[in-house]
RODO-2510 file (C-alpha; in nm, 4 decimals, decimal comma):
residues 306
     n   res          X          Y          Z
     1     x    -7,8587    14,1265    -1,5869
     2     x    -8,1047    13,9722    -1,3567
     3     x    -8,0688    13,8922    -1,0066
     4     x    -8,0797    13,5225    -0,9649
     5     x    -8,4085    13,4588    -0,7610
     6     x    -8,3831    13,0710    -0,7564
     7     x    -8,7426    13,0353    -0,8157
     8     x    -8,9405    12,7772    -0,6240
     9     x    -9,0731    12,4827    -0,8146
    10     x    -9,3715    12,5702    -1,0398
    11     x    -9,7113    12,6495    -0,8980
    12     x    -9,6392    12,7051    -0,5239
    13     x    -9,9626    12,7818    -0,3444
    14     x    -9,9465    13,1305    -0,1778
    15     x   -10,1551    13,0155     0,0981
    16     x    -9,9058    12,7314     0,1749
    17     x    -9,6331    12,9820     0,1960
    18     x    -9,8216    13,2015     0,4289
    19     x    -9,8986    12,8854     0,6347
    20     x    -9,5344    12,7979     0,6359
    21     x    -9,4415    13,1519     0,7693
    22     x    -9,7138    13,1261     1,0394
    23     x    -9,5515    12,8022     1,1522
    24     x    -9,2230    12,9726     1,1725
    25     x    -9,3719    13,2540     1,3761
    26     x    -9,2508    13,4929     1,0970
    27     x    -9,6094    13,6065     1,0210
    28     x    -9,9414    13,6293     1,2058
    29     x   -10,2808    13,7123     1,0770
    30     x   -10,5325    13,9810     1,1979
    31     x   -10,8696    13,8679     1,1073
    32     x   -11,2328    13,7962     1,2092
    33     x   -11,5509    13,6675     1,0664
    34     x   -11,5776    13,9657     0,8467
    35     x   -11,2306    13,9065     0,6666
    36     x   -10,8690    13,9368     0,6654
    37     x   -10,7717    14,2513     0,8394
    38     x   -10,3881    14,2482     0,7869
    39     x   -10,0466    14,0953     0,8789
    40     x    -9,7931    14,1195     1,1548
    41     x    -9,4457    14,0468     1,0254
    42     x    -9,1777    13,9412     1,2754
    43     x    -8,7993    13,9056     1,2694
    44     x    -8,6492    13,8372     0,9471
    45     x    -8,9711    13,8783     0,7564
    46     x    -8,9952    14,2200     0,9086
    47     x    -8,6443    14,3043     0,8083
    48     x    -8,7362    14,2053     0,4518
    49     x    -9,0233    14,4483     0,4762
    50     x    -8,8191    14,7179     0,5857
    51     x    -8,5600    14,6354     0,3205
    52     x    -8,7920    14,6542     0,0466
    53     x    -8,9477    14,9732     0,1397
    54     x    -8,6142    15,1373     0,1978
    55     x    -8,5028    15,0120    -0,1302
    56     x    -8,7890    15,1909    -0,3132
    57     x    -8,6830    15,5206    -0,1439
    58     x    -8,3373    15,4666    -0,2117
    59     x    -8,4154    15,3851    -0,5878
    60     x    -8,5422    15,7457    -0,6304
    61     x    -8,3329    15,9475    -0,3682
    62     x    -8,0470    16,0715    -0,6063
    63     x    -8,2654    16,1602    -0,9063
    64     x    -8,5790    16,2877    -0,7554
    65     x    -8,4610    16,3992    -0,4125
    66     x    -8,8092    16,3241    -0,2468
    67     x    -8,9014    16,5325     0,0635
    68     x    -9,0230    16,2741     0,3259
    69     x    -9,3127    16,3305     0,5607
    70     x    -9,5019    16,1429     0,8144
    71     x    -9,8990    16,0375     0,8134
    72     x   -10,1556    16,0273     1,0554
    73     x   -10,3800    15,7313     1,1135
    74     x   -10,7096    15,9451     1,0977
    75     x   -10,8062    16,1983     0,8506
    76     x   -11,0803    16,4565     0,8791
    77     x   -11,3874    16,3564     0,6699
    78     x   -11,3883    16,6958     0,5011
    79     x   -11,0673    16,6452     0,3422
    80     x   -11,2272    16,3298     0,1575
    81     x   -11,5677    16,4877     0,0901
    82     x   -11,3877    16,7787    -0,0828
    83     x   -11,2599    16,5325    -0,3570
    84     x   -11,5857    16,3521    -0,3868
    85     x   -11,4342    16,0467    -0,2255
    86     x   -11,7485    15,8983    -0,1013
    87     x   -11,9181    15,9350    -0,4319
    88     x   -11,6391    15,7990    -0,6665
    89     x   -11,4030    15,5644    -0,5046
    90     x   -11,5100    15,2017    -0,4863
    91     x   -11,3609    15,1090    -0,1515
    92     x   -11,5911    15,1599     0,1519
    93     x   -11,4329    15,4085     0,3938
    94     x   -11,3727    15,3267     0,7791
    95     x   -11,4930    15,5829     1,0267
    96     x   -11,3482    15,6088     1,3709
    97     x   -11,6529    15,6560     1,6076
    98     x   -11,6289    15,7121     1,9811
    99     x   -11,8023    15,4426     2,1567
   100     x   -12,0515    15,6680     2,3147
   101     x   -12,2101    15,7306     1,9804
   102     x   -12,5035    15,4937     1,8925
   103     x   -12,4085    15,2220     1,6432
   104     x   -12,7012    15,3288     1,4185
   105     x   -12,5952    15,6931     1,4159
   106     x   -12,4615    15,8050     1,0915
   107     x   -12,1142    15,9831     1,0841
   108     x   -12,1489    16,3597     1,0927
   109     x   -11,9604    16,6164     0,8685
   110     x   -11,6908    16,6411     1,1391
   111     x   -11,6202    16,2645     1,1662
   112     x   -11,2859    16,1008     1,1589
   113     x   -11,1962    15,8754     0,8801
   114     x   -10,9302    15,6020     0,8958
   115     x   -10,6795    15,7184     0,6204
   116     x   -10,7442    15,5221     0,2938
   117     x   -10,4526    15,6412     0,0868
   118     x   -10,1208    15,8226     0,1600
   119     x   -10,1158    16,0899    -0,0861
   120     x   -10,3821    16,2664     0,0882
   121     x   -10,1510    16,3575     0,3676
   122     x    -9,9162    16,5087     0,1070
   123     x   -10,1955    16,7322    -0,0348
   124     x   -10,3211    16,8162     0,2975
   125     x    -9,9818    16,9406     0,4317
   126     x    -9,9328    17,1457     0,1207
   127     x   -10,2872    17,2946     0,1301
   128     x   -10,2940    17,6553     0,0881
   129     x    -9,9125    17,7136    -0,0172
   130     x    -9,8767    18,0252    -0,2393
   131     x    -9,5827    17,8939    -0,4456
   132     x    -9,5181    17,7617    -0,7932
   133     x    -9,2392    17,5180    -0,8845
   134     x    -9,1381    17,3196    -1,1903
   135     x    -9,1435    16,9764    -1,0153
   136     x    -9,1119    16,8583    -0,6598
   137     x    -9,1310    16,5073    -0,5313
   138     x    -9,2711    16,3902    -0,1999
   139     x    -9,2921    16,0542    -0,0214
   140     x    -9,4455    15,8955     0,2804
   141     x    -9,5112    15,5554     0,4262
   142     x    -9,8552    15,5124     0,5557
   143     x   -10,1068    15,2547     0,6796
   144     x   -10,4288    15,2471     0,4592
   145     x   -10,7709    15,1268     0,5719
   146     x   -11,0058    14,9980     0,3116
   147     x   -11,3506    14,7883     0,3947
   148     x   -11,3289    14,5364     0,1112
   149     x   -11,4102    14,2151     0,3071
   150     x   -11,2460    13,9056     0,1510
   151     x   -11,0565    13,5935     0,2457
   152     x   -10,8158    13,6434    -0,0239
   153     x   -10,4610    13,6575     0,1165
   154     x   -10,3660    13,9925    -0,0317
   155     x   -10,6994    14,1780    -0,0045
   156     x   -10,6315    14,3693     0,3396
   157     x   -10,8321    14,5942     0,5292
   158     x   -10,5237    14,7377     0,6661
   159     x   -10,2102    14,7569     0,4831
   160     x    -9,8929    14,9689     0,4135
   161     x    -9,8528    15,2071     0,1091
   162     x    -9,5241    15,3647     0,0085
   163     x    -9,6298    15,6532    -0,2098
   164     x    -9,4098    15,9113    -0,4126
   165     x    -9,6131    16,2190    -0,5184
   166     x    -9,5150    16,4614    -0,7996
   167     x    -9,6374    16,8155    -0,8191
   168     x    -9,5474    17,0778    -1,0655
   169     x    -9,5677    17,1636    -1,4359
   170     x    -9,8211    16,9387    -1,6050
   171     x    -9,5753    16,8114    -1,8762
   172     x    -9,2941    16,7409    -1,6220
   173     x    -9,5380    16,5571    -1,3951
   174     x    -9,6550    16,3356    -1,6740
   175     x    -9,2984    16,2543    -1,8219
   176     x    -9,1189    16,2224    -1,4809
   177     x    -9,4107    16,0274    -1,3417
   178     x    -9,3648    15,7781    -1,6299
   179     x    -8,9804    15,7786    -1,5966
   180     x    -9,0223    15,7118    -1,2046
   181     x    -9,2763    15,4112    -1,2779
   182     x    -9,0561    15,2610    -1,5524
   183     x    -8,7455    15,2775    -1,3082
   184     x    -8,9554    15,1063    -1,0564
   185     x    -9,0619    14,8262    -1,2983
   186     x    -8,7082    14,7735    -1,3992
   187     x    -8,6125    14,7365    -1,0326
   188     x    -8,8817    14,4823    -0,9799
   189     x    -8,7991    14,2929    -1,2964
   190     x    -8,4501    14,2331    -1,1423
   191     x    -8,6436    14,0498    -0,8373
   192     x    -8,8976    13,8621    -1,0315
   193     x    -8,8825    13,7159    -1,3669
   194     x    -9,2404    13,7625    -1,4677
   195     x    -9,3361    14,1303    -1,4186
   196     x    -9,5815    14,2985    -1,6547
   197     x    -9,7588    14,6297    -1,6916
   198     x   -10,1049    14,7072    -1,8096
   199     x   -10,3318    15,0271    -1,8213
   200     x   -10,5983    15,0236    -1,5644
   201     x   -10,8871    15,2741    -1,4602
   202     x   -10,9445    15,4607    -1,1386
   203     x   -11,2044    15,7271    -1,0280
   204     x   -10,9747    15,9905    -0,8823
   205     x   -11,1972    16,2243    -1,0922
   206     x   -11,5081    16,1965    -1,3239
   207     x   -11,8264    15,9998    -1,2461
   208     x   -11,8083    15,6239    -1,1860
   209     x   -11,9206    15,5278    -1,5501
   210     x   -11,8216    15,3055    -1,8261
   211     x   -11,7602    15,5924    -2,0486
   212     x   -11,5199    15,7492    -1,7763
   213     x   -11,3177    15,4141    -1,7633
   214     x   -11,2616    15,3916    -2,1292
   215     x   -11,1324    15,7406    -2,1592
   216     x   -10,9004    15,6883    -1,8698
   217     x   -10,7669    15,3619    -2,0199
   218     x   -10,7173    15,5404    -2,3610
   219     x   -10,5376    15,8165    -2,1936
   220     x   -10,3326    15,5891    -1,9874
   221     x   -10,4346    15,7695    -1,6390
   222     x   -10,3440    15,4710    -1,4429
   223     x   -10,0865    15,2005    -1,5144
   224     x   -10,0245    14,8759    -1,3002
   225     x    -9,7391    14,6721    -1,2270
   226     x    -9,8364    14,2966    -1,1903
   227     x    -9,6809    14,0035    -1,0574
   228     x    -9,8200    13,6383    -1,0724
   229     x   -10,0019    13,5003    -0,7718
   230     x   -10,2304    13,2165    -0,7211
   231     x   -10,2970    13,1505    -1,0740
   232     x   -10,3856    13,5140    -1,1495
   233     x   -10,2078    13,8524    -1,1655
   234     x   -10,1532    14,0831    -0,8589
   235     x   -10,1246    14,4613    -0,8713
   236     x    -9,8352    14,5465    -0,6531
   237     x    -9,7927    14,9148    -0,7652
   238     x    -9,9331    15,1734    -0,9928
   239     x    -9,8691    15,5366    -1,1577
   240     x   -10,1693    15,7513    -1,1364
   241     x   -10,2155    16,0762    -1,3030
   242     x   -10,4460    16,3354    -1,1139
   243     x   -10,4197    16,6207    -1,3715
   244     x   -10,5093    16,9356    -1,1388
   245     x   -10,7597    16,7790    -0,9219
   246     x   -10,5927    16,7621    -0,6008
   247     x   -10,3840    17,0833    -0,6515
   248     x   -10,6960    17,2801    -0,7245
   249     x   -10,9082    17,1264    -0,4508
   250     x   -10,6371    17,1677    -0,1661
   251     x   -10,5372    17,5068    -0,3100
   252     x   -10,1768    17,4219    -0,3871
   253     x   -10,0091    17,7004    -0,5921
   254     x   -10,0772    18,0708    -0,6480
   255     x   -10,3945    18,2026    -0,8004
   256     x   -10,3586    18,2973    -1,1542
   257     x   -10,1830    18,1108    -1,4293
   258     x   -10,1977    17,7436    -1,5209
   259     x   -10,2696    17,5268    -1,2115
   260     x    -9,9996    17,2780    -1,1170
   261     x   -10,0690    16,8996    -1,1893
   262     x    -9,9808    16,6063    -0,9769
   263     x    -9,9199    16,2308    -0,9990
   264     x    -9,8304    15,9523    -0,7749
   265     x    -9,6341    15,6255    -0,7912
   266     x    -9,7282    15,3953    -0,5111
   267     x    -9,6708    15,0388    -0,3873
   268     x    -9,8639    14,8017    -0,1482
   269     x    -9,5494    14,6704     0,0474
   270     x    -9,7269    14,3695     0,2144
   271     x    -9,8398    14,2253    -0,1182
   272     x    -9,5235    14,3111    -0,2922
   273     x    -9,3123    14,1405    -0,0304
   274     x    -9,5301    13,8303    -0,0357
   275     x    -9,5264    13,8168    -0,4123
   276     x    -9,1470    13,8353    -0,4121
   277     x    -9,1026    13,5975    -0,1392
   278     x    -9,3029    13,3429    -0,3147
   279     x    -9,0368    13,3510    -0,5943
   280     x    -8,7428    13,3432    -0,3568
   281     x    -8,5762    13,0000    -0,2951
   282     x    -8,6991    12,8294     0,0291
   283     x    -8,9321    13,1471     0,0825
   284     x    -8,6351    13,2802     0,2901
   285     x    -8,6663    13,6548     0,3819
   286     x    -8,2976    13,6815     0,4612
   287     x    -8,2175    13,5500     0,1038
   288     x    -8,4717    13,8060    -0,0312
   289     x    -8,3003    14,1020     0,1634
   290     x    -7,9802    14,0099    -0,0093
   291     x    -8,1525    13,9854    -0,3474
   292     x    -8,3139    14,3411    -0,2799
   293     x    -7,9580    14,4859    -0,2022
   294     x    -7,8116    14,3383    -0,5121
   295     x    -8,1292    14,4432    -0,7414
   296     x    -8,0775    14,8165    -0,5829
   297     x    -7,7168    14,8136    -0,6741
   298     x    -7,7662    14,7041    -1,0208
   299     x    -8,0362    14,9616    -1,0634
   300     x    -7,8141    15,2396    -0,9489
   301     x    -7,5516    15,1370    -1,1801
   302     x    -7,7878    15,1099    -1,4730
   303     x    -7,9005    15,4769    -1,4033
   304     x    -7,5542    15,6005    -1,3920
   305     x    -7,4718    15,4283    -1,7248
   306     x    -7,7373    15,6118    -1,9016
***
């Protein structure tokens, strides 16, 4: 049974909704001539933001028992260099540079980087642990920073990511990661009547080449959940298989024997919230909170029924 989302009339412009939220002082923009940096949510809209994030955590609490942890805004550059981040990933990192350093001076190896993703904090915390386990789940909410200048309303330089990281036996990581992702897709399908999934490519490992991307697509390394937005499709979450890249680089697990693998299921909370709100009657965040609560209850009932 779907939650009745009472969709708005066909074709509402997302920018018009954002203008409406700004007029109501529920949202403000952080931006400059370079592009859109991020959003500030206020009052009922912030409540909906918290409700959505909390529902994602609650969705997996009973079955996966995720261990929660915090994140820092800054990361040591060495942590990203160790996985080849600066050579492989398409987003441009943002460095935190003291004002005393000349503007034309390149960041050194000991520089600080604004965190580009939440999972690096999970791996950093577990670095060097000499234990092996079948499967464990970890979760964190962090603010991520990526320099991808754009005026598009969901392409933010600073955004919130809720991430679930699975680490353990290779087969279990793949199967449980897929189950977790499908469970999330079903939950979102109760909130929006046009949710789809497709394979995608990413460069967590391997060279940035067309061959690598084709292999990743064939293997289903990355799957994205999509919601319509502004005449296109907006990726609001994904499931990524890392194989043993991060566990090996960060030294997670004992020496000897097969390396543990990892995977993550992650959601961009701002874009997910706005995509769902665009489909909610009156663009009403309080109504969306109620719909989230109902969808979570129905998802829980569906899990217990299987």
